[in-house]
C-alpha positions, 0 to 999 in steps of 0.5 A: 940603415940608423947606426947602432945604439946600446942601453946598458942597465947596471944593477948594484949589488945582484948576484946570482945565490942559492935557491933558497926561498928564506933568502933569495927573493929571486925565487919568491919574486913574481919576474914573468918579464925576466923569467920569459927572458930566461925560457922559464928558469929564475935567475940564480947559482947554478943557471948555465949560459941560455939562448932564449929567442930575444935573451943571451943569459951568462953568470959573469964574473966578478972576483977577477982571480983577487981574493977577498969580497967584489966591491964596489969602485972595483967592480964598476971600474972594470965594466967601464975600463975593460981593466982588472980594476981589483987586480992593478990596485991590489985589492977590491975596493970601495964604495967609493974609488980611492986615488988610484981606483979613479986614476984607473978610470979617468985615464981609461973611460968607456965615455973617453973613448967613444967620446973620442971617436965621435960617438955621443953616450949619456949617464940618464940618471937625473942627479938633485941640487944638492948632490951637486952642491955636496960634490962641490963644497967636497962633502960626497966623492962620485962614485965609479959610473960618474967618475967614469962621465965626467972624465970624459967631461960629459954632464951629468943630467940635472933636474931640469933633464928631469923636467923635461924628459930627458932623464930618469930618477934613480927609483926609475919612477921618479917618486922618490923626488917627491916624496924624499927630495920634496919636488911635488912638479917632479914627474912621474911614471909608470914603472913601464912607462918609465921602460918605455923612456929609457927605450926612447932616450937611448935609441938617440945616442950610441950608448946610454948608461943608466945605474940603479943602485936600490937593489944593492941598497935592499941586500944590505938594509931592506928586508926580503918582501922589500926586496921581492917588490923591488924585483918586481918593480925591476921586473915591470920596467923591464916589459915597458922597456922589452915593448918598446924596444927594437931588437933590430936596432940596438941591444940592452945589456944589463950586469952587476957589479958584486953579489949581495941582495941574493943572499939576504942570511947578512949584509954583505958582499958575497963571492958570486957570479953576477947576471948578464942579460945581453937582449937585442938580434946581435946579443951572440955575437955580443955575448961571445967569450964574454965572461967577467967584468973586464969584457963589457967595454972593448964588446960594447967598442966593438958592437959600436965598430971602435974596436 
């Protein structure tokens, strides 16, 4: 039997909001694949832990006992280190890591620990050349997830990886590379095909991470209709991923760092719990004791037999 593998899909800025159709796009979006995993429910506030025939759903604490609104750098830092980063640095911080947050991520990166054990790990997002140019020039800083990756001397995927089918674009389909980045020959997938591609790519290594930030963007800047379309696109991708995924061979973990898009009555982060889904045959064991953002890294290490 092959070694287990795990795909972590990180959705930036997704919380569990009230059942308000005027402000929460989860209430009205067509999300049949997600609802099937939730036994017909929608991911909203008050939905307790659920186990369906393929998934476990856990409302997950992003506040971590620290006053103030959860932020990206410290929330993502907690996910990729297993440490209560906001408590250690004395506040929620973001969007980009400040020096204390960056130091914790570099020293305790999950990617670093996986590499030390000889296991292959990758961030499946492709980045355009202009991104790398901005990093090198100092006009842009690494966000928490790429920082955790590069702390282990693992490479970020490039346009060459996108063209070779080794990585996906942040919008999943690749259409943004053509329309916004001016790369006319960028490969384009349908949303179900993008899900199938995620399944294929993650089956080739122990640990794969995919970062989806359009959810946070929709919360800060999008309309309710745009947020619904975003969620429906995610759901279509999820359908393709589920069709291609072997539950016996690996786990899919879907989670977030803080709330945002679930409450469009304002443009700020929220105090809401975030949704976590664990999909696969070993879901119950993996989810045991999982209740806040610090629990992901140790659970992943344990699942991959590193603890």
